[in-house]
C-alpha positions as CSV (number, residue, x, y, z in Angstrom):
1,M,42.4,73.8,63.9
2,K,42.3,76.1,66.8
3,R,46.2,77.0,66.2
4,R,45.1,77.5,62.3
5,Q,42.0,79.6,62.9
6,N,44.4,81.6,65.1
7,A,47.3,82.3,62.6
8,M,44.8,82.9,60.0
9,V,44.1,86.5,61.1
10,V,47.7,87.4,60.1
11,R,48.1,85.2,56.8
12,A,45.2,84.7,55.0
13,S,44.8,87.7,53.0
14,S,46.2,91.1,51.9
15,F,43.5,92.8,53.6
16,A,42.6,90.3,56.5
17,V,44.8,92.3,59.2
18,G,44.0,96.2,60.0
19,E,40.8,97.2,60.6
20,Q,40.4,100.9,61.5
21,S,36.7,101.2,63.7
22,D,35.7,102.8,66.4
23,D,35.8,100.6,69.6
24,G,39.3,99.5,69.7
25,G,41.8,98.1,71.8
26,V,43.2,101.5,72.3
27,S,40.4,103.9,72.6
28,F,41.0,107.7,72.1
29,P,38.7,110.6,72.9
30,N,38.1,111.0,69.4
31,P,34.5,112.7,68.3
32,V,34.8,111.8,65.1
33,G,34.1,108.3,65.7
34,G,36.1,107.1,65.3
35,A,38.4,107.5,63.6
36,M,41.2,105.5,65.9
37,N,39.1,103.5,68.2
38,N,39.6,100.2,66.6
39,M,43.5,99.5,66.3
40,N,44.5,96.4,64.9
41,N,46.6,94.6,67.0
42,E,46.6,90.8,67.9
43,T,46.4,91.6,71.5
44,D,48.3,88.3,72.7
45,V,51.3,90.1,71.0
46,L,53.2,92.9,72.7
47,S,56.6,92.6,72.1
48,I,58.8,91.9,68.9
49,P,61.3,89.1,69.7
50,S,65.1,88.6,68.8
51,T,64.7,88.0,64.6
52,E,67.1,88.2,62.0
53,P,68.6,91.5,60.6
54,N,66.3,91.6,57.5
55,D,63.3,91.3,59.3
56,R,64.4,94.1,61.7
57,W,64.3,96.5,59.3
58,N,61.1,95.1,57.8
59,Y,59.6,96.0,61.3
60,A,61.0,99.3,61.0
61,L,59.3,100.1,57.4
62,L,56.1,98.8,58.5
63,I,55.9,100.9,61.5
64,V,56.5,103.8,59.4
65,L,54.2,103.1,56.8
66,Y,51.3,102.7,59.6
67,T,52.6,106.0,61.2
68,L,51.5,107.5,57.9
69,Q,48.0,105.9,58.3
70,G,47.6,107.4,61.7
71,I,48.6,110.8,61.0
72,P,45.2,111.9,58.7
73,M,43.0,109.8,61.9
74,G,44.8,112.1,64.4
75,L,44.2,115.7,62.8
76,S,40.7,114.3,62.1
77,A,40.6,113.8,65.8
78,S,41.3,117.0,66.6
79,I,39.1,119.1,64.2
80,P,36.0,118.9,66.3
81,F,38.0,120.7,69.1
82,L,38.6,123.3,66.8
83,I,35.2,123.7,65.4
84,Q,34.0,124.1,69.0
85,Q,36.7,126.8,69.6
86,K,36.0,128.8,66.5
87,L,32.1,128.8,67.4
88,K,33.0,129.7,71.0
89,T,35.2,132.3,70.0
90,M,32.8,133.7,67.7
91,A,30.2,133.8,70.2
92,A,32.3,135.4,72.8
93,M,32.8,138.1,70.4
94,A,29.2,138.8,69.8
95,A,28.3,139.0,73.1
96,S,31.5,141.5,73.9
97,A,30.0,143.2,70.7
98,A,26.4,143.4,72.2
99,G,27.5,144.9,75.7
100,E,29.6,147.7,73.8
101,A,27.1,148.5,71.1
102,G,23.8,147.8,73.0
103,T,22.9,145.0,70.4
104,A,20.7,142.5,72.3
105,E,20.3,140.0,69.8
106,A,24.0,138.3,70.5
107,G,22.8,137.8,73.9
108,A,22.2,134.2,73.2
109,A,24.8,133.6,71.2
110,A,27.1,131.3,73.4
111,A,23.9,129.0,73.5
112,H,23.8,129.1,69.7
113,A,27.3,128.2,69.3
114,A,27.1,125.1,71.7
115,K,24.2,123.9,69.6
116,L,25.8,124.7,66.4
117,S,29.1,123.0,67.3
118,Y,27.1,119.6,67.4
119,N,25.6,120.0,64.1
120,A,28.8,120.8,62.7
121,N,30.9,118.1,64.1
122,A,27.6,115.6,63.1
123,I,28.5,116.4,59.4
124,F,32.1,116.2,60.0
125,A,32.0,112.5,61.5
126,L,30.9,111.6,58.0
127,C,34.5,111.5,57.0
128,S,35.7,108.5,58.8
129,W,33.3,106.5,56.8
130,P,35.8,105.1,54.0
131,F,37.6,103.0,56.7
132,S,34.3,101.5,57.7
133,L,33.6,100.4,53.8
134,K,37.1,99.5,52.4
135,M,35.7,96.2,52.3
136,L,33.9,97.1,49.1
137,W,37.2,97.8,47.1
138,A,40.0,95.6,49.0
139,P,39.6,92.5,46.7
140,I,40.2,95.3,43.8
141,V,43.5,96.5,45.6
142,D,44.2,92.9,46.1
143,S,44.0,91.4,42.8
144,L,45.0,94.1,40.2
145,Y,48.6,95.4,40.1
146,F,51.3,95.7,37.7
147,K,53.9,92.4,38.3
148,S,56.9,94.5,37.1
149,F,56.4,97.4,40.0
150,G,55.2,95.2,42.7
151,R,51.8,94.0,43.9
152,R,51.7,96.3,47.0
153,K,53.6,99.0,45.7
154,T,51.4,99.5,42.4
155,W,48.8,101.1,45.2
156,L,50.8,102.0,47.9
157,V,53.3,104.7,46.3
158,P,50.6,106.4,43.9
159,V,48.2,106.6,46.9
160,Q,50.6,107.8,49.7
161,F,52.0,110.5,46.7
162,L,48.3,111.9,46.4
163,S,47.8,111.9,50.2
164,G,50.9,114.0,50.6
165,L,50.0,116.2,47.6
166,V,46.6,116.7,48.9
167,M,47.9,117.6,52.4
168,V,50.4,119.9,51.1
169,L,48.2,121.6,48.6
170,G,45.3,121.5,50.7
171,A,46.8,122.7,53.8
172,D,45.5,126.5,53.1
173,F,42.2,125.2,52.2
174,V,41.5,123.5,55.5
175,E,42.4,126.9,57.5
176,Q,40.6,128.6,55.3
177,Q,37.3,126.3,55.7
178,L,37.6,126.6,59.0
179,G,38.0,130.1,59.0
180,L,40.7,129.8,61.6
181,E,42.1,133.4,61.0
182,S,41.5,136.6,62.8
183,L,38.1,137.4,63.6
184,S,38.7,140.8,64.5
185,S,40.5,144.0,63.3
186,A,41.9,146.8,65.2
187,D,39.8,149.1,63.1
188,D,36.6,147.5,63.3
189,T,33.9,149.0,65.9
190,A,32.4,146.9,68.6
191,E,29.1,146.5,66.7
192,R,31.0,145.7,63.0
193,R,32.6,142.8,65.0
194,G,29.3,141.6,66.7
195,W,27.4,141.8,63.2
196,K,30.7,139.6,61.7
197,A,30.6,137.2,64.5
198,R,26.8,136.8,64.1
199,R,26.9,136.3,60.3
200,R,29.8,134.2,60.5
201,M,27.8,132.1,63.0
202,S,25.0,131.8,60.8
203,A,26.8,130.2,58.3
204,A,28.5,127.7,60.2
205,T,27.5,124.6,58.5
206,G,27.1,126.3,55.2
207,S,29.2,126.1,52.0
208,Q,29.6,129.9,52.3
209,T,33.6,130.7,52.1
210,E,33.8,134.3,53.2
211,E,36.9,135.1,55.4
212,G,36.2,133.7,58.7
213,T,33.5,131.8,57.9
214,M,33.4,128.3,58.9
215,N,32.2,125.9,56.0
216,V,32.2,122.2,57.9
217,S,31.4,120.6,54.5
218,G,34.4,121.8,52.8
219,V,36.5,120.4,55.8
220,T,34.4,117.1,56.1
221,A,35.3,116.5,52.1
222,F,39.0,117.0,52.8
223,F,39.0,114.7,55.1
224,F,36.8,112.2,53.6
225,L,39.4,112.1,50.7
226,L,42.3,111.5,52.9
227,Y,40.7,108.8,54.9
228,F,39.9,107.0,51.7
229,L,43.0,107.1,50.3
230,M,44.6,105.5,53.5
231,A,42.0,102.7,53.6
232,T,43.1,102.0,50.4
233,Q,46.8,102.3,51.8
234,D,45.7,100.3,54.9
235,I,44.8,97.4,52.2
236,A,47.9,97.3,50.5
237,V,50.2,97.5,53.6
238,D,48.7,94.8,55.3
239,G,48.9,92.8,52.5
240,W,52.5,93.5,52.1
241,A,53.1,92.9,55.6
242,L,52.4,89.5,55.0
243,T,55.1,88.8,52.2
244,M,57.9,91.4,53.7
245,L,58.3,89.6,57.2
246,S,59.6,85.9,56.9
247,K,57.2,83.2,57.6
248,K,57.8,82.6,61.4
249,N,57.4,86.5,61.9
250,R,53.9,87.1,60.1
251,G,52.0,86.9,63.3
252,R,53.8,89.9,64.4
253,G,52.5,92.2,61.8
254,P,49.6,93.4,63.6
255,V,52.0,94.6,66.4
256,C,53.9,96.9,63.6
257,N,50.2,98.0,63.0
258,S,49.1,99.0,66.5
259,I,52.8,100.8,67.3
260,G,52.7,102.5,64.0
261,Q,48.9,104.4,64.2
262,N,50.0,105.0,67.7
263,I,52.3,107.0,67.0
264,G,50.9,108.6,63.9
265,Y,48.0,109.5,66.0
266,F,50.0,110.9,69.0
267,L,52.1,113.0,66.5
268,S,49.0,114.4,64.8
269,F,46.3,114.5,67.7
270,V,48.5,115.1,71.0
271,G,51.3,116.6,69.3
272,F,49.0,119.1,67.3
273,L,46.6,120.1,70.2
274,A,49.3,120.7,72.5
275,L,51.6,122.8,70.2
276,N,48.5,124.8,68.8
277,D,46.7,125.5,72.4
278,A,47.4,129.2,72.9
279,E,47.9,128.8,76.8
280,A,50.6,126.0,76.6
281,S,52.4,127.7,73.9
282,E,52.9,131.0,75.9
283,N,53.4,129.2,79.1
284,I,55.5,126.3,78.0
285,W,56.9,126.3,74.6
286,R,57.7,129.5,73.9
287,P,59.6,130.2,77.3
288,L,61.3,126.5,76.5
289,L,62.5,127.5,73.1
290,G,63.4,131.3,74.0
291,L,60.6,132.5,71.3
292,A,59.0,136.4,71.7
293,S,55.6,136.0,73.6
294,Q,52.3,136.2,71.3
295,P,49.4,135.6,73.6
296,D,46.2,134.0,72.6
297,T,48.4,132.4,69.2
298,G,49.3,128.7,69.5
299,L,53.2,127.8,68.4
300,V,51.7,126.0,65.3
301,S,48.9,126.5,63.1
302,L,46.7,123.6,61.5
303,G,47.9,124.8,58.0
304,A,51.6,124.4,59.0
305,F,51.1,121.4,60.7
306,V,49.2,119.5,57.7
307,R,51.9,120.9,55.2
308,F,54.6,119.6,56.9
309,M,53.4,116.2,57.5
310,G,52.2,116.0,53.7
311,F,55.9,116.8,53.1
312,F,56.9,113.6,55.5
313,M,54.8,111.4,53.5
314,L,56.0,112.6,50.3
315,T,59.3,111.9,51.1
316,T,58.5,108.7,52.8
317,T,57.0,107.3,49.6
318,L,59.8,108.6,47.5
319,L,62.3,106.4,49.7
320,V,60.0,103.3,49.2
321,A,59.7,103.4,45.8
322,L,63.3,103.8,45.1
323,F,64.7,101.7,47.5
324,K,62.4,99.0,48.6
325,H,61.9,96.0,46.6
326,E,59.0,93.2,47.0
327,T,59.9,90.0,47.4
328,E,58.4,87.4,45.0
329,E,55.1,85.7,46.0
330,S,54.8,82.3,45.7
331,S,51.4,82.3,44.1
332,N,52.9,84.0,41.3
333,N,55.0,80.6,40.2
334,E,52.4,78.4,40.7
335,P,52.8,75.3,38.5
336,E,50.2,74.7,35.6
337,S,47.9,71.9,36.5
338,G,45.7,72.2,33.7
339,I,42.5,73.0,36.2
340,P,40.9,76.5,35.5
341,K,42.6,78.8,38.3
342,S,39.4,79.5,40.3
343,K,38.5,75.6,40.7
344,E,42.1,75.0,41.5
345,A,41.9,77.5,44.3
346,L,38.4,76.5,45.5
347,L,40.2,72.4,45.6
348,A,43.0,74.3,47.4
349,S,40.6,75.7,50.2
350,D,38.8,72.4,50.3
351,K,42.2,70.8,51.4
352,L,42.9,73.5,53.4
353,G,39.7,73.1,55.8
354,K,41.0,69.2,56.2
355,D,44.8,70.0,56.6
356,D,45.5,71.6,59.6
357,D,49.4,72.2,59.0
358,D,49.6,73.5,55.9
359,D,50.2,77.4,56.8
360,D,50.9,78.7,53.5
361,A,47.7,77.5,51.5
362,E,45.3,80.4,52.1
363,L,44.2,82.0,49.2
364,D,43.3,85.6,48.4
365,A,41.8,87.7,45.4
366,A,44.6,87.3,43.2
367,Q,44.4,83.9,42.8
368,I,40.8,83.5,42.9
369,G,39.8,86.1,40.7
370,L,37.1,88.9,41.9
371,K,34.2,87.6,40.7
372,E,34.7,84.7,42.9
373,T,36.1,86.8,46.0
374,Y,32.8,88.5,46.2
375,H,30.7,85.4,45.4
376,R,32.4,84.1,48.6
377,L,31.8,87.3,50.4
378,W,27.8,87.2,49.7
379,A,27.8,83.3,50.6
380,V,28.9,84.3,54.1
381,C,26.5,86.8,54.4
382,Q,23.7,84.2,54.1
383,L,24.9,82.3,56.5
384,P,21.9,82.8,59.8
385,S,24.7,83.0,62.3
386,V,26.5,85.8,60.2
387,R,23.4,87.8,59.9
388,L,22.6,87.6,63.8
389,L,26.2,88.8,64.3
390,F,25.7,91.7,61.9
391,L,22.7,92.7,63.5
392,I,24.7,92.7,67.3
393,L,27.8,94.5,65.8
394,L,25.4,97.4,64.1
395,T,23.5,97.9,67.0
396,Y,25.5,97.8,70.3
397,R,27.1,100.9,70.2
398,L,24.2,103.5,69.8
399,P,23.5,103.1,73.5
400,T,27.5,104.0,74.2
401,A,27.6,106.7,71.5
402,L,27.1,109.6,73.9
403,S,30.5,108.7,75.9
404,D,32.4,107.7,73.1
405,N,31.8,110.9,71.0
406,V,30.4,113.6,72.9
407,K,31.8,113.4,76.7
408,F,35.1,114.9,75.9
409,L,33.5,117.7,73.8
410,K,31.1,118.6,76.4
411,A,34.2,118.9,78.8
412,V,35.9,121.1,76.6
413,E,32.6,123.3,76.5
414,Y,32.4,123.1,80.3
415,G,36.0,124.3,80.6
416,L,38.7,121.3,80.2
417,S,41.5,122.4,78.1
418,K,42.1,120.9,74.9
419,S,46.1,120.1,75.9
420,T,44.6,118.1,79.0
421,T,42.5,116.1,76.7
422,A,45.0,115.2,74.4
423,L,47.5,114.4,77.3
424,L,45.3,111.5,78.5
425,S,45.6,109.7,75.6
426,P,49.4,108.4,76.2
427,T,49.0,108.8,80.1
428,V,45.9,106.9,80.5
429,I,44.4,105.3,77.6
430,L,47.6,104.0,75.9
431,P,48.8,102.0,79.1
432,L,45.4,100.7,79.9
433,G,45.1,99.1,76.2
434,I,48.3,97.3,76.7
435,L,47.4,96.0,79.9
436,V,43.5,95.0,79.9
437,P,43.9,92.3,77.1
438,L,46.6,90.6,79.5
439,V,44.4,90.5,82.3
440,A,41.4,89.8,80.6
441,N,42.8,86.5,78.6
442,R,43.7,85.3,82.2
443,I,40.3,85.9,83.2
444,W,38.1,84.9,80.4
445,H,40.3,82.8,78.3
446,G,38.4,80.5,75.7
447,H,35.1,82.6,76.4
448,P,35.4,85.7,74.5
449,L,31.7,86.6,74.5
450,N,31.3,86.7,78.5
451,Q,34.3,88.9,78.0
452,F,32.5,90.8,75.5
453,M,29.2,91.1,77.7
454,T,31.0,91.7,81.0
455,G,32.7,94.8,79.0
456,Y,29.4,96.3,77.7
457,L,27.5,95.8,80.9
458,F,30.5,98.1,82.8
459,R,30.0,100.5,79.7
460,V,26.6,100.6,79.6
461,I,26.1,100.9,83.6
462,V,29.2,102.0,85.4
463,V,30.8,104.4,82.5
464,P,27.9,106.8,82.1
465,I,27.8,107.4,86.0
466,M,31.5,108.4,85.7
467,D,31.2,110.5,83.1
468,L,28.2,112.5,84.4
469,A,30.6,112.8,87.7
470,M,33.3,114.4,85.5
471,L,31.3,116.6,83.8
472,G,30.0,117.9,86.9
473,V,33.2,118.6,88.4
474,V,34.7,120.1,85.4
475,K,31.7,122.3,84.9
476,R,32.2,123.4,88.9
477,G,35.1,125.5,87.5
478,K,38.6,126.0,88.3
479,S,39.9,124.0,91.5
480,H,41.3,126.7,94.3
481,T,41.9,123.9,97.4
482,M,43.8,120.9,97.2
483,Y,41.0,119.1,97.7
484,E,39.1,120.4,94.8
485,R,42.3,119.3,92.5
486,L,42.3,115.9,93.8
487,S,38.5,115.5,92.6
488,F,39.0,117.0,89.8
489,W,42.0,115.1,88.3
490,L,40.2,112.1,90.0
491,A,36.9,112.4,88.4
492,V,38.3,113.0,84.9
493,V,41.0,110.0,84.9
494,S,38.3,107.7,86.4
495,S,36.0,108.4,83.5
496,T,38.8,107.9,81.1
497,A,40.1,105.2,82.4
498,G,36.7,103.1,82.6
499,Q,35.8,103.9,79.1
500,A,39.3,103.0,78.0
501,I,38.6,99.7,79.7
502,A,35.5,99.0,78.7
503,S,36.5,99.4,75.0
504,S,39.3,97.4,75.3
505,L,37.5,94.5,76.8
506,Q,34.8,94.3,74.0
507,F,37.5,95.0,71.1
508,N,39.6,92.4,72.4
509,A,36.9,89.6,72.8
510,Q,35.3,90.9,69.3
511,M,38.9,90.1,67.5
512,T,39.2,86.8,69.1
513,F,35.8,85.6,68.4
514,F,36.1,86.6,64.7
515,A,39.5,84.7,64.6
516,S,37.9,81.4,66.2
517,R,35.2,81.3,63.8
518,A,36.2,82.6,60.4
519,D,36.1,80.1,57.5
520,P,39.5,79.0,56.3
521,A,38.1,78.6,53.0
522,I,37.0,82.4,52.9
523,G,40.3,83.6,54.4
524,G,41.0,86.8,55.1
525,S,38.2,88.4,53.4
526,Y,36.0,86.9,56.2
527,M,37.8,88.9,58.9
528,T,37.7,91.7,56.8
529,L,33.8,91.7,56.3
530,L,32.9,91.0,59.9
531,N,35.5,93.8,60.9
532,T,33.4,96.2,58.4
533,A,30.2,95.3,60.3
534,A,32.1,96.3,63.5
535,N,33.3,99.6,62.2
536,L,29.8,100.2,60.6
537,G,28.4,99.8,63.8
538,G,30.8,102.2,65.3
539,T,30.4,105.0,62.8
540,W,27.0,105.7,62.1
541,P,26.0,106.0,65.6
542,S,28.6,109.0,65.8
543,S,27.0,111.5,63.1
544,F,23.6,110.4,65.0
545,V,24.2,111.3,68.4
546,M,25.9,114.5,67.8
547,W,22.9,115.7,65.6
548,L,20.5,114.6,68.3
549,V,22.4,116.7,70.8
550,G,22.2,119.8,68.6
551,V,18.8,119.0,68.1
552,L,17.8,118.9,71.7
553,T,20.2,121.9,72.9
554,E,17.6,124.8,73.6
555,E,18.5,128.5,73.6
556,E,17.4,131.5,75.0
557,H,16.2,134.1,72.3
558,C,16.4,137.7,73.4
559,H,15.5,140.7,71.7
560,F,16.0,144.6,72.8
561,D,12.6,146.5,73.3
562,K,13.6,150.1,72.6
563,K,10.7,151.3,74.9
564,T,11.3,149.8,78.0
565,K,15.2,149.6,77.2
566,S,15.8,146.2,78.3
567,N,16.3,142.8,76.7
568,I,13.3,140.6,76.6
569,C,14.1,136.9,76.5
570,V,12.0,134.0,75.5
571,G,12.7,130.1,76.5
572,R,15.6,129.0,78.1
573,N,18.8,127.7,77.6
574,R,18.8,123.9,78.1
575,D,21.6,121.3,78.0
576,P,20.6,117.8,77.0
577,Y,23.5,116.0,78.0
578,V,22.1,114.5,81.3
579,G,18.6,113.4,79.8
580,M,20.2,111.9,76.9
581,Q,22.9,110.1,79.0
582,V,20.0,108.5,81.4
583,G,18.1,107.6,78.2
584,S,21.1,105.9,76.4
585,T,21.9,103.7,79.9
586,L,17.9,102.7,79.4
587,L,18.5,102.1,76.1
588,G,21.7,100.0,76.9
589,L,20.0,97.9,79.5
590,L,17.1,97.1,76.9
591,W,19.6,95.8,74.2
592,I,20.9,93.5,76.9
593,F,17.8,92.3,77.8
594,F,16.8,91.1,74.0
595,F,20.4,90.5,72.9
596,Q,22.5,88.8,75.8
597,Q,21.4,85.4,75.0
598,R,21.6,85.5,71.6
599,V,25.3,86.8,72.2
600,Y,26.0,83.7,74.4
601,G,24.3,81.6,71.8
602,L,26.4,82.3,69.2
603,A,29.3,80.8,71.3
604,K,27.5,77.8,71.3
605,L,27.1,77.2,67.8
606,P,29.4,74.6,65.9
607,D,32.0,75.5,63.6
608,D,29.9,74.4,60.9
609,A,27.3,76.9,61.8
610,W,30.1,79.8,60.0
611,R,30.9,77.9,57.2
612,T,29.7,78.3,53.6
613,H,30.6,74.8,52.3
614,L,31.5,76.2,48.6
615,L,32.5,72.8,47.7
616,D,29.2,71.2,48.2
617,D,27.9,70.1,44.9
618,D,25.0,72.2,44.5
619,S,27.2,75.3,45.1
620,Q,29.6,74.4,42.8
621,S,26.7,74.0,40.0
622,G,25.9,77.9,40.6
623,E,22.4,76.7,41.7
624,D,21.3,78.8,45.2
625,V,20.0,75.8,46.0
626,E,20.6,74.7,50.1
627,S,22.1,71.7,51.1
628,P,21.0,69.0,53.0
629,R,23.8,69.8,55.5
630,Q,23.0,73.5,55.6
631,D,19.3,73.1,55.8
632,G,20.2,70.6,59.1
633,L,22.2,73.5,60.4
634,R,20.0,76.2,60.1
635,K,17.6,73.9,62.3
636,R,20.2,73.8,64.8
637,F,21.0,77.3,65.0
638,A,17.2,78.1,64.9
639,K,16.9,75.9,68.6
640,H,19.9,78.3,69.8
641,E,18.3,81.5,68.8
C-alpha cells in the first residue's frame, strides 16, 4: 500500500501535483509571502532518466509551461524592493530639500518612509492569495471543458493568452501605479521638490494616480489578477502532465514543475533586479554591452520587462494552441455499464482501496462530477485528524513570518543592495533546496513528522539568531578591511542558508506525510486540500506581520520654530525588528509546547483515521450519520490527542 500512496501524488487528479505556497523545498527571499517558497517537487526525484523521444519533447513543453507560471511570481517578489526604494528616494529628496530650503517638516522623512514601506507591502502581500485558494475552483477546471479542443487546452490557452495581454497592456499601468518615473525636474526648486516628495509619501498607500504618486492598491490588483490566472493555469498544466507523459514517467512531472518554476522565478526576480539595479547596470552591464553611461538608471525598466515577458507568454501560448494536441484519455471512453456515473465512480474507488496494483483506477472531477467532488472534500474536512492537521498548518508559520517576509526588506533598508539579495537565490538557496531533501531522507526516512519538528526547532531558535547577526553586520555599513568583508559575507550567507535549510526540511516532511496519509478514494483532491491549508498557513501571516512592523515603527516628529530658528522634535525613531524577533521566538517556543506532542500523535494514528469511508451504507444514504467504524476511530483519535 505504501508504494501506492506515494504514486498517488502525481497520478490521482489533475489538480493534485503543483501547489504553490510559502514554505517550499526551495525558499527564496520573497517578501510577498510567498509567492515562490513552496515549489512542487517530488523531493526524491532529482533527475530525468533516459526516455523515449516523445517524452523528451513533453518534458521540454512542461518545463516551458511551468516557466510561464514562475514569471509573475518572480516579478511580484521584486515589487516590495521597488516599493521600498521608491519611498527611500522620496524621503531622501524631502530631507535634501529641507536642508536647502529650510523646511523642517521633512526632517523625519526617512523614518516615515520606513513605516510606510511596511504598510504598503502588507497590502501588496494580498496578491498571492489566489494560489492559496485555488482548491475552490480546481474541480471546475478539472471537469468542464470542450472535448474537441482538449480538456486541458480549454483552460490553458485562453488563460495564458489573457495573462500575456494583461502583462503587455498593463506594463505602463504598473509603472504608473508605482510612480517609478523621475521625482524631480531640472526646473524645480529645492522647496518644490521637497513639497512634491512629502505629498507623494502621504499618498503612498492610497488610490491617487497623480504623476509620481505610488498607488499600492492598483499594483496589488494587477498582480492579484495575474496570480489568479496563473493558479488556474497551474491546475490545467498539472492535469495535462498526467496524460502528456507516458505511464512510467508520470512521476517525473513534479520535476518539470520544480525546474520550470525555478527558471521563471530566476528570470523575473534575479534577472530583473540585476538588470534594474542602477549600480550594477552602470558598473557591469553597460560596459559589458558597450552602452553609454547613464548613472542612477537601471538597464531595464519594470514596464519594459513586464511587456517583454507578456509577449513571450503570448508567443508560447500561440505555439501550444496550434501545434500541441492532447492525448485522448481513457476515462473518456468508458464502457457503458448501466450504472449511474457517480455510483460507478464510487465503486471504482472502493475497488481502488483494495487493489494496490491498479495504477489507472484513480478518479477525478470529470468522472464523478462537481457535486460528488465537493462532497468528498467536505467529508475530508470533517475528519478529526484532518481538523487537527489544519490547525497545525494554519498556525505554525506565524512565529517564523518575520524571518520569512521582513528580514530581507530590513536588510535592504539597512544598506544591502538589491542585486546582492537577488544573487543569493541561485548561489545559496537553490543548491540547498536540492541537497537538503537527499540528506534528510537518509536521516529521517519513514519519520517525516520527526523531521518536521526538527526543522521547526531550528527555524524558531537558531535562524532568528543568525538573522539578527546578519542585520547587525549590514547595519554597520560598508566593509573596509578583509575581516569586515569576511564577517559580512559569512553573516549574510549563514542567515540565508539557515532559513533555506529549515524551510526545505519542513516542506519535504510535509509533502511526504501528506502523500502517505491521503485517502485513495478521494485521490488528488485530498492532496490539494491539504496543500491549500498549508498555503494559507504561509499567506495570512505575511500581510499581518508586515502590517505589525509598520504599526510598531515609531518616528520622530519635528517642526521649525521661527522664534528660536531651530528644529523642535518630539518622540524618537524606533525600529521594532529586534523586539518583534524576540517575541516571535517566544511565540514559537509556546507553539512547540502546545503542539509538539499533537504533531507526533498524528504520526501514530492508523490509516483509517484519514479515510472518509464514503461507501459505508449510511454515507451512501446521504444522511450525516456516523457509522460505528467512524465512531471507533474518533475514540482512538481522542486517546492520541
